[in-house]
Structure formats: C-alpha cells, structure tokens
C-alpha positions in Angstrom: -12.1 18.7 19.3 -11.7 15.2 17.9 -8.4 13.4 18.5 -9.0 10.7 15.9 -6.2 10.3 13.4 -6.8 11.9 10.0 -6.3 10.2 6.6 -2.9 11.6 6.2 -1.7 10.2 9.5 -3.2 6.8 8.7 -1.5 6.8 5.3 1.9 7.6 6.9 1.5 4.7 9.4 0.5 2.4 6.6 3.5 3.4 4.5 5.8 2.7 7.4 4.4 -0.7 8.2 4.6 -1.7 4.5 8.2 -0.6 4.2 9.1 -2.5 7.4 7.4 -5.6 6.0 9.2 -5.3 2.7 12.6 -5.4 4.3 13.1 -6.3 8.0 15.6 -4.5 10.2 15.7 -1.1 8.5 16.9 1.9 10.5 14.8 5.0 11.2 16.7 7.0 8.6 16.3 4.3 6.0 12.5 4.2 6.6 12.3 8.0 6.4 14.0 7.9 3.0 12.0 5.1 1.7 8.6 6.5 2.8 9.5 10.1 1.9 8.6 11.3 5.5 10.7 13.5 7.7 12.9 11.6 10.1 11.4 13.2 13.2 8.0 12.2 12.0 9.1 8.7 11.4 10.8 8.5 14.8 7.6 9.7 16.6 5.3 7.4 14.7 7.6 4.4 15.3 7.7 5.1 19.0 3.9 5.2 19.2 3.6 2.0 17.1 6.2 0.3 19.4 4.2 1.3 22.5 1.2 -0.5 21.0 3.1 -3.6 20.0 2.8 -3.0 16.2 6.6 -2.7 15.7 9.7 -3.9 17.5 13.2 -2.4 17.6 16.4 -4.4 17.9 18.5 -3.5 20.9 21.7 -4.5 19.0 21.2 -3.0 15.5 18.4 -0.4 16.1 16.6 -1.9 13.1 12.8 -2.1 13.0 10.6 -5.2 12.5 6.9 -5.9 12.6 5.6 -6.5 16.2 3.5 -9.2 17.9 0.3 -7.2 17.8 0.3 -7.3 14.0 0.7 -11.1 14.1 -2.4 -11.4 16.3 -4.4 -9.1 14.0 -3.1 -11.0 11.0 -4.1 -14.3 12.4 -7.6 -13.1 13.0 -7.8 -11.6 9.4 -6.4 -14.8 7.9 -9.6 -16.6 8.6 -11.3 -14.5 5.9 -8.5 -13.5 3.6 -5.8 -16.2 3.7 -5.7 -18.4 0.6 -2.3 -19.8 1.0 -3.6 -23.1 2.4 -5.9 -23.5 -0.6 -3.0 -22.7 -2.9 -0.2 -24.7 -1.3 -0.7 -28.0 -3.2 -1.1 -26.1 -6.4 2.1 -24.3 -5.9 3.8 -27.5 -5.0 2.6 -29.2 -8.1 3.7 -26.3 -10.3 7.2 -26.3 -8.8 7.5 -30.1 -9.2 6.3 -30.0 -12.8 8.6 -27.2 -13.9 11.6 -27.4 -11.5 11.3 -23.6 -10.9 10.3 -21.8 -7.8 6.6 -21.0 -7.7 4.9 -18.1 -5.9 1.5 -16.7 -5.1 1.0 -12.9 -5.1 -2.1 -10.9 -4.0 -3.2 -7.6 -5.4 -3.4 -4.8 -2.8 -4.6 -1.6 -4.4 -1.9 -0.5 -6.9 0.5 -3.1 -5.7 1.1 -6.8 -5.6 2.5 -8.5 -2.5 4.0 -12.0 -2.5 2.3 -14.2 0.1 3.5 -17.7 -0.5 6.4 -19.6 -2.2 7.4 -23.2 -3.1 11.0 -23.8 -4.0 11.7 -25.7 -7.2 14.2 -28.5 -7.6 16.6 -26.7 -9.9 19.6 -25.6 -7.8 20.0 -22.1 -9.3 17.3 -19.7 -8.1 16.3 -16.1 -8.8 15.7 -14.7 -5.3 13.8 -11.7 -6.7 10.6 -12.8 -5.0 10.0 -13.7 -1.4 6.9 -13.5 0.8 6.3 -9.9 1.9 7.9 -8.2 -1.0 5.8 -5.6 -2.9 5.9 -4.3 -6.4 3.7 -1.8 -8.2 1.3 -3.1 -10.8 3.1 -3.6 -14.0 6.4 -4.4 -12.3 7.4 -8.1 -12.1 5.4 -10.7 -13.9 2.7 -11.0 -11.2 2.0 -7.3 -11.3 2.0 -7.3 -15.1 -0.5 -10.1 -15.6 -2.9 -8.6 -13.1 -2.6 -5.2 -14.8 -3.1 -6.8 -18.2 -6.3 -8.6 -17.1 -7.9 -5.5 -15.7 -10.5 -3.6 -17.8 -9.1 -1.0 -20.3 -10.5 1.9 -18.3 -8.8 0.8 -15.1 -5.5 0.2 -16.9 -5.7 3.7 -18.5 -6.5 5.3 -15.1 -3.6 3.5 -13.4 -1.1 4.5 -16.1 -2.2 8.1 -16.0 -1.6 8.4 -12.2 1.6 6.2 -12.1 5.1 7.0 -13.1 7.3 3.9 -12.8 10.4 5.2 -14.5 12.1 7.0 -11.6 12.3 3.9 -9.5 12.1 1.0 -12.1 13.8 2.5 -15.1 13.0 3.3 -18.8 11.8 -0.3 -19.4 8.8 0.7 -17.4 7.8 3.8 -19.4 4.2 4.1 -20.4 4.8 3.0 -24.0 6.9 0.0 -22.9 4.4 -1.0 -20.2 1.5 -0.9 -22.6 3.5 -2.9 -25.1 3.9 -5.7 -22.5 0.3 -5.4 -21.5 -0.7 -6.1 -25.1 1.7 -9.0 -25.4 0.4 -10.5 -22.1 -3.2 -10.3 -23.4 -2.2 -12.2 -26.5 -0.2 -14.9 -24.6 -2.6 -15.2 -21.6 0.4 -15.1 -19.3 3.0 -12.4 -18.5 6.8 -12.6 -19.0 9.4 -10.5 -17.2 12.6 -10.8 -19.3 15.1 -9.9 -16.5 13.8 -6.3 -16.2 14.4 -6.2 -12.4 17.7 -8.2 -12.0 20.0 -9.2 -14.8 19.7 -12.9 -15.6 16.5 -13.4 -13.6 13.3 -14.1 -15.5 9.7 -14.5 -14.3 6.4 -15.6 -15.7 2.9 -15.4 -14.2 -0.8 -16.1 -14.8 -3.8 -14.4 -13.1 -6.1 -16.0 -10.6 -9.6 -14.5 -10.4 -12.0 -13.9 -7.6 -15.7 -14.7 -7.5 -16.5 -11.5 -9.4 -14.1 -12.4 -12.2 -11.5 -9.8 -11.2 -7.8 -10.5 -11.1 -7.0 -10.6 -7.4 -4.0 -12.9 -7.3 -1.2 -14.3 -9.6 0.7 -17.5 -9.7 4.3 -17.1 -10.9 7.5 -18.9 -11.7 11.0 -17.4 -11.4 14.4 -18.7 -12.4 17.6 -18.0 -14.2 17.6 -16.9 -17.8 18.8 -20.1 -19.3 15.7 -21.9 -18.0 13.4 -19.5 -19.9 14.5 -20.1 -23.5 12.1 -19.4 -26.3 11.1 -23.1 -26.8 10.5 -23.6 -23.0 8.4 -20.4 -22.3 5.4 -21.8 -24.1 5.6 -24.9 -21.9 5.9 -22.9 -18.7 3.1 -20.5 -19.8 0.8 -23.4 -20.4 1.6 -24.9 -16.9 1.0 -21.5 -15.3 -2.4 -21.2 -17.0 -3.5 -24.7 -15.9 -2.5 -24.2 -12.3 -3.9 -20.6 -12.1 -7.2 -21.9 -13.4 -7.2 -24.7 -10.8 -6.8 -22.2 -8.1 -9.5 -19.9 -9.6 -12.0 -22.8 -9.6 -11.1 -23.8 -6.1 -11.6 -20.4 -4.7 -14.9 -20.1 -6.4 -16.1 -23.3 -4.8 -15.9 -25.3 -7.9 -13.6 -28.2 -8.6 -9.9 -27.4 -8.9 
C-alpha cells in the first residue's frame, strides 16, 4: 500500500503554510480556525512540518513561523521565479515620483501575494499591503487589475466558483465586482476606494508575462486625501508607465 500523501493532505499542508506566511506567530487554534481544519489535524501536521524544518514554534509564545527549510527551498526557486531584483529600481522610481508606497504582487492561482515594497516619502502610509500578504483575485487593487485583464471566460469561471462576500463584505458581491472590472478595463488601471480599510486607497496596473497573461501587478497605496479625483489620473498614468517598463524588461526587451 502506498504511503504517499494524497491531494487532500497536500492541500491542507499548503493552506497551513500560506496562513503562517500571511501572519507570523499565530497559535495552533488560530491556524485551525483560519484554515477550517480540525485543531488535532493542525497540531499533527505542524508537528510533522516542524520535524522537517518547514515551520518553527516559539518557546515563549507558542506561535508558529515558517522554518529554515523553506528558506533554503525558496532560495533555490528564486533563481527561476524571483523578479524582485528586476523590479526594484522600477518600484523605487514609482515611489519617488508619486511619494506613495509602491508594491509588487504576483498572481498565485486565485490569489495575489505581495512580494516586494518600496516606501514612499509621504509620512502617512496605508499599511494594508506588506510582503507575504495574500488576497483573493478581485480584492485589493492588485487582485482587481489582474482579474480585469484576464479573458472573459476566465473571469466568468472565477466569479462562478468564488464567493467573496462572507469574508470581504457586500462591496465584493458579484455585481459590484463586475462593475469594478468593467471600470478597470476602461481606465487601464484598478482603483480600490478604501474597501478594505477606511481611509486607505490603492491603485494598480498589470504586468504581463511572455505569453501576454497578467502575472503580476504594480500598485500604490496611501491615505484617502492623496487619491483625490484630480490626482488619480496622474497616479494611474504613472502606474501604467512603470508596469509597462517591467513587462518589457521581463520579456527581454528594453524597459
């Protein structure tokens, strides 16, 4: 009889690791609640992962964090997948030009994960985004612009299998989401008008891979007063220019 882990087990482990990455130092009970798994199952899986060096547990707080083995695996994978070095000067230029904090997010299935940031010069910041945080597609400006630049069939399939309302509220109903998708397609960039945190706005433009698919997004976040009507067009234009630079660079062209 095979002892290889089945797809359900792999999915449970992946959910645990992603939840730990999203917020360091969570307890076993919190991880069980966030992943929807039974606490004994979470306890058993975390113990096995700790034995292999994939997670660590604090002796003082009991909270869990990602372990050294993941760092080693990630360092190896970064040779192929890491684009942060290619994007660093573009994020820096965007932050300097606008004064807002600039971010790079990557698509991972039905989610986006923030992978890099560059702080802006304006002293008041949003703090909604930080490296490692994940959002479903359609949530936050990066996830919205990636969703909006996907083919209609892919958007329809995603909306059919996804219900964002229970976690993200009525502003993320199907009708509201499709309205924002349409607006994003007209503008060319996405705008999040404080739908996640009061007073915190975000805007994003898509970055495309060699197949022309939206694989990343460059975004800006800041306080509401910095995203007035007359300034959003300026910020949107800056996002489109810098996102295009990164698209060209990743495709081997000038950028």
